[in-house]
N, C-alpha and C positions, 0 to 999 in steps of 0.2 A: 489246289493250293496256289497262292500267288507267290511268285518269285520275290525274294527279298532283294532290295536294290544293291546288287554287287556286280562288279565286272564279271563277264563270262570267262570261264577257263577255255583256252583254245585247244585242249586235248580232246581226243575221241572219248566218248562216254566209257566209264568203268562198266564191268559186267559182273552181275551176281545172278546165278541160276535160279534162286528161289527166295526172292525178297520177302514174300509173305511169311515163309517159314522163319526167316531171320527175325522179322518183327514180332511174330508170335513167341519165339524163344526168348526175346528180350524181356517179355512180360511174364514168362512162365518158367521158373527155374527147372522144373522137372520135364520140360518139353523134350521129346526125342532128339531134336536138333542139338541140344546141349550135351549129349553123350555120344554123338557120332564121332568115330575115330578118323583122324586125318594124319597123313604122313607130313611131318614138318622137318625141314632140314635147315641148318645154318650154313650159308656159303662162306667161302674164305673172306669175302668182302663184308660179312656180318649180316647180310639180309636173310630173313626167314621166309621160306616158301615151300611149296609142295614138291618141287623138282630137285632142289639142291644145286640148280644151275644159276650161276651169277647172271643177273639181268632178267631173270624170269619173274614175271609179275603174278604168276599163278599161286594164289594163297587163299585159304578159307577165310570167310568173315565169321568171327566167333563172338559170342556174347560174353559178358562177365560171368555168366552162370555155366559156361562151357568148361568141361574138365580140362581142356588144353588152352584155355584163354591166356593164362599167365605165360606159358612157354611160347605162345604165338606172337608175343609183343617184343619188338626190338628195344633194348634197354634205354636208349637215349630218348625215345618218344613215348615210352610206357607211362611216365607220370602224367603227361598231357592226355593220353587216351583214358586213363583212370579218372582224372579230374573231370573230363567231359562226361563220362558215364555217371559219375557222382552228381554232376550238375543237372543231369536229366536228359542229356543228348545221346544220340545213337551213332557212335563212330563205327564205320563198317570197313575201313581200310586205313592203314598207317604205314609209314616208313620213316626211319630215323635219318635217312640220307646215306648214300654210299658212293665210293669212287670205284668204278669198274672199268678197267682198260682205259684209264685216262679220262673217262667221262664221269661227271658228278650227277648223281640222281638226287633230287632235292627231297628234303624232309617234308612230310605232309600228313594230314589226317583228314579223311573224308567223313562227313556227317550226313546221315540219311535224315531227311526232314520228316518228322512225325508230328511234333507239337509245335506249331508255328510260334506261339507265345514264348515258349522256352528258348527257341532259337533266336528270337529277337533279343532276349535278355543276354544270351550267350554272345551274340554278335556285338552288342553294345559294350560288353566287358572286354571282348577281344580286340575291338577297334581301338581301345585305349592303349594297346601295346604295339601299335603299328610301327612306332619309332624303333622298336627292337627287332625289326625284320619280319614281323608276322603279316602276311597278306591273305586276305579273304577273297574267294571267288565263288560264283555260282557254277554249278556243274551238273552233269546228268549221270544216272546209273541205269543201265539197261538190264532188264530181266528177260532172257531169251525163252524162258519156260512159258511165260504168259505174253510175250511180245509187248512189254510195257516199259516206259521210261519214267524214272522218278527224279525229282529235283534233289540235289544235294548241295552241300557247302563244302568247299575244299579250303582247309587251313594250310597255307604254304609258308615255308621259310626258304625264300629264294636264294640261290647261289649267284654271286656276281662274277662276271667273266674273269676278272683278274684275281679273284680270291683263291688262295691256296686251300686245299682240302682241310688241313688241320685247323686253319683259321675259321673255316666254315663250320666245322664241328663245334668249336667254341661258341660261335654265333647260335647254332642250334640249341646248345645246352642253355644259354642265356634266354633265348626266346621261349623255350619250353618252361623254364622256371618262372619267368614273368607272366606267361599265359596262365599257368596254374595259380599264381598269386592273384591274377585278375578274376579268375573264376571263383576262387574261394579266399576272399580277403580276410 
């Protein structure tokens, strides 16, 4: 698949141990992946992960058909994740943004590229809301099970250095709202 023309994200690739199972489960509601049980904890900072430790990024990638899908999404980013799935995209990671020990972790949603035409339409619509703080990057997802790298799109709502966390949360809320409206006018 050809990378869509976006700036590259400078972070290390995300990791998902079985991308093919996730993709199959996105298409098949009764897939065994959609009923697998995961430990999910909400930290004091509000993040949801498998460890309950603030700052841990270990969390499952769940499809909308998964029995724990709704409880795995953080409230401020949930509308955007749902809108992306409804649009036909495949979000595999998300975060509403958190302040942990004085550090702000930015809100984002990662999209696994499956249907390039759908993603082009999604990007065209999301690029119209860039003035609301939404930034798009190309990124990578690593599957250690099969030693394969996949192309992804990261939707970020960046935090500015002098921005206080409560102000950032307001910006995230507005960015999520206008992004949802752009996807489903």
